C-alpha positions as CSV (number, residue, x, y, z in Angstrom):
1,X,0.1,0.2,0.1
2,X,1.2,3.5,-0.8
3,X,-0.1,6.9,0.2
4,X,0.7,10.3,-0.8
5,X,0.0,13.7,0.8
6,X,-2.2,16.0,-1.2
7,X,-3.8,18.9,0.2
8,X,-3.0,17.9,3.6
9,X,-4.8,14.7,3.4
10,X,-3.5,11.0,2.5
11,X,-4.5,9.7,-0.9
12,X,-3.9,5.8,-1.4
13,X,-2.5,4.6,-4.4
14,X,-1.0,1.5,-5.9
15,X,1.5,1.1,-8.8
16,X,2.4,-1.9,-11.2
17,X,5.3,-2.4,-13.7
18,X,7.7,-0.4,-15.4
19,X,7.8,1.8,-18.3
20,X,5.5,4.7,-19.6
21,X,2.9,5.8,-17.2
22,X,-0.7,5.1,-17.6
23,X,-3.1,6.3,-14.9
24,X,-6.5,4.4,-14.3
25,X,-9.4,6.5,-12.6
26,X,-12.3,4.7,-10.8
27,X,-15.9,5.4,-11.0
28,X,-18.1,6.5,-8.3
29,X,-18.6,4.0,-5.5
30,X,-15.3,2.2,-6.7
31,X,-11.7,2.2,-5.8
32,X,-8.5,1.4,-7.4
33,X,-9.1,-2.2,-6.8
34,X,-11.4,-1.9,-10.0
35,X,-8.5,-1.8,-12.3
36,X,-6.4,-4.7,-10.8
37,X,-6.9,-7.2,-13.8
38,X,-6.0,-4.5,-16.3
39,X,-3.2,-3.1,-14.3
40,X,-1.8,-6.5,-14.2
41,X,-1.9,-6.7,-17.9
42,X,-0.8,-3.2,-18.7
43,X,2.2,-3.6,-16.4
44,X,3.9,-5.8,-18.9
45,X,4.8,-2.5,-21.0
46,X,3.6,0.3,-18.6
47,X,4.1,1.7,-15.2
48,X,0.4,1.4,-14.2
49,X,-1.0,3.5,-11.5
50,X,-4.6,3.8,-9.7
51,X,-5.4,5.9,-6.8
52,X,-8.6,6.3,-4.8
53,X,-10.2,9.5,-4.9
54,X,-10.9,11.3,-1.6
55,X,-13.9,9.7,0.0
56,X,-13.6,6.2,-1.8
57,X,-11.2,3.1,-0.9
58,X,-8.5,3.9,1.4
59,X,-8.1,7.5,0.8
60,X,-9.2,10.2,3.0
61,X,-12.7,10.4,3.7
62,X,-12.8,13.9,5.7
63,X,-14.7,17.0,4.3
64,X,-17.2,17.2,1.8
65,X,-15.2,18.5,-1.3
66,X,-16.1,15.5,-3.3
67,X,-16.6,16.7,-6.7
68,X,-15.4,16.1,-10.3
69,X,-13.5,19.5,-10.1
70,X,-11.7,18.4,-6.9
71,X,-10.7,15.3,-8.4
72,X,-9.2,16.9,-11.3
73,X,-7.2,19.0,-9.0
74,X,-6.3,15.9,-7.0
75,X,-5.1,14.0,-10.1
76,X,-2.9,16.9,-11.2
77,X,-1.3,17.1,-7.8
78,X,-1.0,13.3,-7.8
79,X,1.2,13.6,-11.2
80,X,3.2,16.6,-9.7
81,X,4.0,14.9,-6.6
82,X,5.0,11.7,-8.5
83,X,7.0,13.4,-11.2
84,X,4.7,12.4,-13.9
85,X,5.0,14.9,-16.8
86,X,2.8,13.4,-19.3
87,X,0.5,10.3,-19.3
88,X,-2.2,8.4,-20.8
89,X,-5.4,8.3,-18.9
90,X,-8.0,5.5,-18.7
91,X,-11.3,6.4,-16.6
92,X,-14.5,4.6,-16.1
93,X,-17.8,6.7,-15.4
94,X,-16.9,9.7,-12.9
95,X,-13.3,8.9,-13.4
96,X,-13.7,9.4,-17.2
97,X,-15.2,12.6,-16.6
98,X,-12.2,13.7,-14.5
99,X,-10.1,12.5,-17.4
100,X,-11.8,14.5,-20.0
101,X,-11.7,17.6,-18.0
102,X,-8.0,17.4,-17.0
103,X,-7.3,16.5,-20.7
104,X,-9.2,19.8,-21.6
105,X,-7.5,21.9,-19.1
106,X,-4.0,20.7,-19.3
107,X,-3.8,19.0,-23.0
108,X,0.3,19.3,-22.7
109,X,0.0,16.6,-19.8
110,X,-1.7,13.8,-21.7
111,X,-0.8,11.4,-24.4
112,X,-4.1,9.5,-24.8
113,X,-7.5,9.3,-23.3
114,X,-9.8,6.3,-22.9
115,X,-13.1,6.7,-21.1
116,X,-15.5,3.7,-20.3
117,X,-19.1,4.2,-19.6
118,X,-18.7,7.9,-18.9
119,X,-22.0,10.0,-18.5
């Protein structure tokens, strides 16, 4: 289990493999565990990351700032803290919305974007 401090709160994340980074973003009522099978496959060629948004999984649950814009900021802080300059994003549901907005706001930070079941 890995944790990182973002905005003075603990965020849980996991990382598999080596290579170019790819970040997986879970949906509402989910966690990083949703991505384990695909992270395992991706880790053969990529460094696969997945983290729990605040309020989910093993990340901090304090506060009420659980919104897509807050999660976009969380993603960008996560990338900055881990030194990920540019990556591919894969998002499911709400995580897909976070990915789309992050890529729109910061196109220079993302190689590709894949969303699944995004509203």
